[in-house]
C-alpha positions in Angstrom: 12.0 11.4 11.2 11.2 9.1 9.1 9.7 11.6 6.0 14.0 12.1 5.9 14.6 8.6 5.5 15.9 7.6 1.9 12.5 6.4 -0.1 13.9 3.4 -1.8 15.9 2.4 1.6 12.4 3.1 3.2 10.5 1.1 1.0 12.8 -2.2 1.4 12.5 -1.5 5.1 8.4 -2.3 4.9 8.5 -4.3 2.3 10.7 -6.8 4.0 8.7 -7.2 7.2 5.4 -7.0 5.0 6.4 -10.6 3.3 7.9 -12.7 6.1 4.9 -12.1 8.1 2.5 -13.3 5.5 4.6 -16.9 7.0 3.0 -16.1 10.3 -0.2 -18.1 11.5 -0.4 -17.2 15.2 -1.7 -14.1 16.7 1.3 -12.4 18.8 3.4 -12.4 16.3 1.2 -9.5 13.9 -0.5 -8.3 16.9 3.2 -6.9 18.4 4.6 -6.1 15.6 1.3 -3.9 14.4 1.8 -2.2 18.3 5.4 -1.3 16.9 4.4 -0.2 13.7 1.9 2.0 15.2 4.2 3.5 17.8 6.9 3.9 15.3 4.3 6.0 13.1 3.3 8.0 16.1 6.6 8.7 17.7 8.9 9.1 14.4 6.9 10.7 12.3 4.6 14.1 11.9 1.3 11.7 11.0 -1.6 12.4 14.1 -3.8 9.7 15.4 -6.7 11.4 13.8 -5.4 11.0 10.5 -4.0 7.4 11.0 -7.1 6.4 12.2 -8.9 8.5 9.2 -7.2 6.3 6.8 -6.8 3.1 8.7 -10.8 2.5 9.4 -12.0 1.8 6.2 -9.5 -0.8 6.2 -10.4 -2.2 9.2 -13.3 -3.0 8.1 -11.9 -4.9 5.5 -9.2 -6.7 7.0 -12.3 -8.2 9.6 -13.9 -8.9 6.5 -10.9 -11.0 5.4 -11.0 -12.8 8.9 -14.6 -13.1 8.9 -14.1 -14.9 5.6 -11.1 -17.3 6.8 -13.0 -18.2 9.6 -16.3 -19.6 6.9 -13.5 -21.5 4.6 -10.0 -22.2 6.9 -8.2 -25.2 5.0 -9.1 -28.1 6.9 -5.3 -28.3 8.2 -5.9 -25.2 10.5 -9.1 -26.7 11.6 -8.5 -27.8 15.0 -10.2 -27.9 18.6 -13.5 -27.3 19.8 -16.7 -26.4 18.2 -18.0 -22.8 19.3 -21.4 -22.7 17.0 -22.2 -23.1 14.2 -23.4 -20.7 11.4 -25.5 -21.6 8.8 -23.8 -25.0 7.6 -20.3 -23.6 9.0 -18.7 -25.4 12.0 -16.5 -22.3 13.5 -13.6 -24.1 16.2 -11.6 -22.3 18.3 -8.5 -23.0 15.2 -10.4 -21.3 12.7 -11.4 -18.5 14.9 -7.6 -18.1 15.0 -6.7 -18.5 11.8 -9.3 -15.5 11.0 -8.4 -12.9 13.7 -4.1 -13.7 12.2 -4.9 -13.0 8.6 -7.1 -9.7 10.2 -4.1 -9.1 12.0 -1.5 -9.7 9.5 -3.5 -7.5 6.9 -3.5 -4.5 9.2 0.1 -4.9 9.4 0.5 -4.5 5.4 -1.8 -1.6 6.2 -0.1 0.3 8.7 3.4 -0.3 6.7 2.3 0.8 3.5 0.5 4.0 5.5 3.8 4.8 6.7 5.7 4.7 3.4 2.8 6.5 1.7 2.0 9.5 4.1 6.2 10.1 4.8 7.2 9.7 1.1 7.6 12.3 -1.5 6.6 11.2 -4.5 9.2 12.7 -6.9 12.1 12.0 -4.1 10.9 8.4 -4.4 11.2 8.7 -8.0 14.2 10.1 -8.2 16.1 7.7 -5.3 14.6 4.6 -8.0 16.7 6.0 -10.3 19.7 7.1 -8.5 20.0 3.9 -6.0 17.8 1.3 -7.7 19.4 2.0 -11.3 15.5 2.1 -12.7 15.8 3.6 -16.3 14.8 7.0 -16.5 12.6 6.5 -19.3 10.0 4.3 -16.8 10.6 6.8 -13.7 9.6 9.9 -14.9 7.0 7.7 -17.4 5.0 6.9 -13.7 6.0 10.3 -12.4 4.4 12.1 -14.8 1.1 9.6 -14.9 1.2 10.2 -11.4 1.1 13.8 -11.8 -1.4 14.0 -14.2 -3.9 12.3 -12.3 -5.5 15.4 -10.3 -5.9 16.8 -14.1 -7.7 13.8 -15.1 -10.5 14.2 -11.7 -10.5 18.1 -12.7 -11.2 17.5 -16.6 -14.1 15.1 -15.5 -15.6 17.8 -13.6 -15.4 19.8 -15.8 -16.4 17.4 -18.9 -19.7 16.8 -16.5 -20.1 20.5 -16.0 -20.4 21.0 -19.9 -22.7 17.9 -20.2 -25.2 19.5 -17.8 -24.9 22.8 -19.2 -26.0 21.2 -22.8 -29.2 19.3 -20.9 -27.7 15.5 -20.6 -28.9 14.5 -17.6 -27.4 11.8 -15.4 -27.4 8.5 -17.1 -29.9 5.5 -15.6 -29.5 1.8 -15.8 -26.8 -0.2 -16.6 -26.3 0.5 -20.2 -26.7 4.5 -19.8 -24.0 4.3 -17.4 -21.9 2.3 -20.1 -22.9 5.1 -22.5 -22.0 8.1 -20.3 -18.8 6.7 -19.5 -17.7 6.2 -23.3 -18.3 9.8 -23.0 -16.2 10.7 -20.9 -13.5 9.0 -21.5 -13.1 9.3 -25.0 -12.1 13.0 -24.2 -10.1 12.3 -21.3 -8.3 9.7 -23.1 -7.5 12.3 -26.1 -6.4 14.8 -23.5 -4.1 12.1 -22.3 -2.5 11.6 -25.3 -2.2 14.9 -25.8 -0.8 16.0 -22.8 1.5 12.9 -23.4 3.1 14.2 -26.9 3.8 17.5 -25.4 5.7 16.3 -22.2 7.6 13.8 -25.0 8.4 16.9 -26.9 9.6 19.2 -24.0 11.6 16.6 -22.3 13.6 16.0 -26.0 13.9 19.4 -25.8 15.8 19.9 -22.7 18.1 17.0 -23.8 16.0 14.0 -22.3 17.6 10.8 -24.0 16.7 8.3 -21.5 20.3 7.4 -20.7 21.3 6.2 -17.3 24.8 7.8 -16.9 22.6 11.3 -17.1 23.5 13.4 -14.1 21.2 15.0 -11.3 20.4 18.3 -10.2 18.9 16.4 -6.8 21.2 14.2 -5.5 19.7 11.0 -3.5 21.7 9.9 -1.0 22.1 6.9 1.9 22.9 7.7 5.3 23.7 6.0 8.7 20.4 6.8 9.5 19.0 5.0 6.9 21.0 1.8 7.2 19.6 2.7 11.2 16.1 2.4 10.1 15.8 -0.3 8.0 17.9 -2.1 10.6 15.6 -1.4 13.5 12.6 -2.3 11.5 14.1 -5.9 10.9 15.6 -6.1 14.7 12.2 -5.6 15.8 10.5 -8.4 13.6 12.9 -11.2 14.4 12.3 -9.6 18.6 8.7 -10.3 18.3 9.2 -13.7 16.5 11.5 -14.7 19.4 9.0 -13.1 21.6 6.3 -15.1 20.3 8.3 -18.3 20.2 9.1 -18.0 24.1 5.7 -17.4 24.6 4.9 -20.4 23.0 2.1 -19.2 20.2 4.6 -19.0 17.5 2.9 -21.1 14.6 4.4 -20.8 10.8 2.6 -22.1 8.5 0.0 -24.2 10.9 3.4 -25.6 12.2 3.7 -25.4 16.1 6.9 -23.8 17.5 
């Protein structure tokens, strides 16, 4: 299952297709790879279709927005074909629509890859893997992990602050000036609490012998197994297969060059 894949290898496995897909300007390549990502997500991860669709739905609207803007403001090199209709002062051609659909599909591919990584990766294991496999400095990785773990507490503290203000008779701010004042009332105590917690964590880590040395030992060892390399190879072999399929069908377009 994908949640058992080494997080660093999994990150590389979703990063490479995301970068390479950005060079394809046709419709078939990102569409075929999007189907592949969907199949991998449904078959090899515990993510249900309902949960996946729930996370994807707002990004679907965002991708359609990207596509529509690309249709309206297509580069002159890609504006070709017959004019289908005119919207306000923009001539919508078949070429601009193809570019817009391609951009929307590429955006969906990036989002689907990101969801595949985020929803199947434990944050602590990811940081441990970055230290042990990617050789990131422990000071950096533990700092990121501590900040990430503090996010839920900040939300709770913000709710407490709001309730405390209501008890004292401070109502909801109105207007831009009022909202800025309200933001300052909230952000100063939150920052003070954050600094206080950061100092306590730093003192606790130093008292436990944390020096930030890269030669430190680890209680949890993250290893790279054959299944991790298999997953990495599968994601990239599928990408190559999609490019070959697109080329065989005569649709492959890289940066406006038709192959």
